[in-house]
C-alpha positions as a Markdown table, in Angstrom:
| # | Residue | x | y | z |
|---|---|---|---|---|
| 1 | Met | 53.3 | 140.9 | 42.8 |
| 2 | Ala | 53.1 | 144.7 | 43.1 |
| 3 | Lys | 52.5 | 146.6 | 39.9 |
| 4 | Cys | 55.4 | 148.9 | 39.2 |
| 5 | Glu | 54.3 | 152.4 | 38.3 |
| 6 | Met | 56.1 | 155.0 | 36.2 |
| 7 | Glu | 56.3 | 157.1 | 39.4 |
| 8 | Asp | 58.2 | 154.2 | 41.0 |
| 9 | Ser | 60.7 | 154.3 | 38.2 |
| 10 | Trp | 61.0 | 158.1 | 38.4 |
| 11 | Ile | 61.5 | 158.1 | 42.2 |
| 12 | Phe | 64.0 | 155.1 | 42.0 |
| 13 | Leu | 66.1 | 156.9 | 39.4 |
| 14 | Ser | 66.0 | 160.1 | 41.4 |
| 15 | Val | 67.2 | 158.3 | 44.5 |
| 16 | Ala | 69.9 | 156.6 | 42.4 |
| 17 | Arg | 71.2 | 159.8 | 41.0 |
| 18 | Ser | 71.2 | 161.7 | 44.3 |
| 19 | Ser | 71.9 | 158.7 | 46.6 |
| 20 | Gly | 73.0 | 159.8 | 50.1 |
| 21 | Ser | 72.7 | 163.5 | 49.2 |
| 22 | His | 70.5 | 166.2 | 50.8 |
| 23 | Leu | 66.8 | 166.0 | 49.8 |
| 24 | Ser | 67.3 | 169.1 | 47.6 |
| 25 | His | 69.6 | 167.0 | 45.4 |
| 26 | Phe | 66.8 | 164.4 | 45.1 |
| 27 | Tyr | 64.5 | 167.1 | 43.8 |
| 28 | Ser | 67.1 | 168.3 | 41.4 |
| 29 | Ala | 67.5 | 164.7 | 40.0 |
| 30 | Ala | 63.8 | 164.2 | 39.8 |
| 31 | Asp | 63.3 | 167.5 | 37.9 |
| 32 | His | 66.2 | 166.6 | 35.5 |
| 33 | Ile | 64.7 | 163.1 | 34.8 |
| 34 | Asn | 61.1 | 164.0 | 34.4 |
| 35 | Val | 61.0 | 167.8 | 34.1 |
| 36 | Ala | 58.8 | 168.0 | 37.2 |
| 37 | Ile | 58.9 | 168.0 | 41.0 |
| 38 | Pro | 57.2 | 165.0 | 42.5 |
| 39 | Thr | 54.5 | 165.6 | 45.1 |
| 40 | Asn | 55.0 | 164.5 | 48.7 |
| 41 | Glu | 52.4 | 161.8 | 48.1 |
| 42 | Glu | 54.3 | 160.4 | 45.0 |
| 43 | Ile | 57.5 | 160.4 | 47.0 |
| 44 | Glu | 56.0 | 158.7 | 50.0 |
| 45 | Trp | 54.2 | 156.1 | 48.1 |
| 46 | Ser | 57.1 | 155.1 | 45.9 |
| 47 | Val | 59.8 | 155.4 | 48.6 |
| 48 | Asn | 57.8 | 153.1 | 50.9 |
| 49 | Arg | 57.4 | 150.6 | 48.1 |
| 50 | Leu | 61.1 | 150.7 | 47.2 |
| 51 | Val | 62.1 | 150.4 | 50.9 |
| 52 | Ala | 59.7 | 147.4 | 51.4 |
| 53 | Cys | 61.4 | 145.7 | 48.4 |
| 54 | Gly | 64.9 | 146.3 | 49.7 |
| 55 | Leu | 66.0 | 148.7 | 47.0 |
| 56 | Val | 66.2 | 151.9 | 49.0 |
| 57 | Asp | 67.1 | 153.0 | 52.5 |
| 58 | Ile | 66.0 | 156.2 | 54.3 |
| 59 | Glu | 68.0 | 158.1 | 56.9 |
| 60 | Asn | 67.3 | 161.6 | 58.1 |
| 61 | Asn | 65.2 | 162.5 | 55.1 |
| 62 | Ser | 68.0 | 161.3 | 52.8 |
| 63 | Phe | 67.5 | 158.3 | 50.4 |
| 64 | Ser | 70.2 | 155.9 | 49.3 |
| 65 | Leu | 70.3 | 152.7 | 47.3 |
| 66 | Thr | 70.8 | 149.4 | 49.0 |
| 67 | Ala | 73.2 | 146.9 | 47.4 |
| 68 | Lys | 70.2 | 145.3 | 45.6 |
| 69 | Gly | 69.1 | 148.8 | 44.4 |
| 70 | Arg | 72.6 | 149.6 | 43.2 |
| 71 | Lys | 72.7 | 146.3 | 41.2 |
| 72 | Leu | 69.4 | 147.2 | 39.6 |
| 73 | Phe | 70.5 | 150.7 | 38.8 |
| 74 | Asp | 73.7 | 149.3 | 37.2 |
| 75 | Ala | 71.5 | 147.0 | 35.0 |
| 76 | Ile | 69.5 | 150.1 | 33.9 |
| 77 | Asn | 72.6 | 152.0 | 33.1 |
| 78 | Lys | 73.8 | 149.2 | 30.9 |
| 79 | Lys | 70.8 | 149.7 | 28.7 |
| 80 | Ser | 71.0 | 153.5 | 28.6 |
| 81 | Leu | 72.9 | 156.3 | 30.3 |
| 82 | Tyr | 70.3 | 158.9 | 29.5 |
| 83 | Pro | 68.1 | 159.6 | 32.5 |
| 84 | Arg | 64.9 | 160.3 | 30.5 |
| 85 | Leu | 65.2 | 157.1 | 28.5 |
| 86 | Gln | 65.9 | 155.2 | 31.7 |
| 87 | Leu | 62.3 | 155.9 | 33.0 |
| 88 | Glu | 60.7 | 153.3 | 30.6 |
| 89 | Ile | 63.7 | 150.9 | 30.9 |
| 90 | Ala | 63.4 | 150.8 | 34.6 |
| 91 | Val | 59.7 | 149.9 | 34.8 |
| 92 | Pro | 60.0 | 146.2 | 33.8 |
| 93 | Leu | 63.2 | 145.8 | 35.8 |
| 94 | Leu | 61.6 | 147.3 | 38.8 |
| 95 | Ala | 58.5 | 145.2 | 38.4 |
| 96 | Lys | 60.6 | 142.0 | 38.7 |
| 97 | Ala | 62.2 | 143.4 | 41.9 |
| 98 | Met | 59.0 | 144.6 | 43.5 |
| 99 | Lys | 57.3 | 141.5 | 44.8 |
| 100 | Ile | 55.6 | 143.1 | 47.7 |
| 101 | Thr | 52.5 | 145.2 | 47.9 |
| 102 | Ile | 52.1 | 147.7 | 50.7 |
| 103 | Arg | 48.8 | 148.9 | 51.8 |
| 104 | Glu | 49.8 | 151.8 | 53.9 |
| 105 | Ser | 52.7 | 154.2 | 54.0 |
| 106 | Ser | 54.9 | 153.8 | 57.0 |
| 107 | Trp | 57.3 | 156.6 | 56.2 |
| 108 | His | 56.0 | 160.1 | 55.7 |
| 109 | Leu | 57.8 | 163.1 | 54.3 |
| 110 | Asp | 57.5 | 166.1 | 56.5 |
| 111 | Pro | 55.9 | 168.9 | 54.4 |
| 112 | Asn | 58.2 | 171.5 | 56.0 |
| 113 | Val | 61.3 | 169.5 | 55.2 |
| 114 | Ala | 60.1 | 169.0 | 51.6 |
| 115 | Ala | 59.4 | 172.7 | 51.2 |
| 116 | Asn | 62.8 | 173.7 | 52.6 |
| 117 | Ala | 64.5 | 171.2 | 50.2 |
| 118 | Ile | 62.6 | 172.5 | 47.2 |
| 119 | Gln | 63.5 | 176.1 | 48.2 |
| 120 | Gln | 67.2 | 175.1 | 48.5 |
| 121 | Tyr | 67.1 | 173.4 | 45.1 |
| 122 | Ser | 65.4 | 176.5 | 43.6 |
| 123 | Glu | 68.0 | 178.9 | 45.0 |
| 124 | Arg | 70.8 | 176.7 | 43.8 |
| 125 | Thr | 69.3 | 176.5 | 40.3 |
| 126 | Lys | 68.7 | 180.3 | 40.2 |
| 127 | Lys | 72.3 | 180.9 | 41.2 |
| 128 | Ile | 73.5 | 178.6 | 38.4 |
| 129 | Phe | 71.3 | 180.3 | 35.8 |
| 130 | Arg | 72.4 | 183.8 | 36.9 |
| 131 | Ser | 76.1 | 182.7 | 36.6 |
| 132 | Gln | 75.5 | 181.2 | 33.1 |
| 133 | Ala | 73.6 | 184.4 | 32.0 |
| 134 | Lys | 76.5 | 186.5 | 33.3 |
| 135 | Lys | 79.1 | 184.4 | 31.4 |
| 136 | His | 76.9 | 184.6 | 28.3 |
| 137 | Gln | 76.7 | 188.3 | 28.6 |
| 138 | Leu | 80.4 | 188.8 | 29.1 |
| 139 | Lys | 81.1 | 186.5 | 26.1 |
| 140 | Asn | 78.8 | 188.5 | 23.8 |
| 141 | Thr | 80.1 | 191.9 | 24.9 |
| 142 | Lys | 82.5 | 193.2 | 22.3 |
| 143 | Pro | 85.1 | 195.9 | 23.2 |
| 144 | Glu | 84.7 | 199.2 | 21.4 |
């Protein structure tokens, strides 16, 4: 039986929260859950393990949950709706579902695609922060 790592939990939850979306949304979910951007190696290793276990599908650099993955995510959500708490909750549940060990990654994340997705996520986040700062500024401006 494969050992489920915390990275597997992080990547699984990131896929679940961004399922079917552009890769930049995956990075957004990953950052929200673990306050970090996963490396290409972390993504490749965990995604390949999750695909091999039938929990995740890959199509055009977009990840989505399979029916089995959705069922597992629903079980995690029943224990907690908070993404950061779900990290530890997911580890034992994933360990039960991950009964295959892979020795070599079969899917690889193109570094250019990853860099582009991170850039898109960064630009989207900056736009949100600027918008929030502007709203805050307007709210705190008192007429004379």
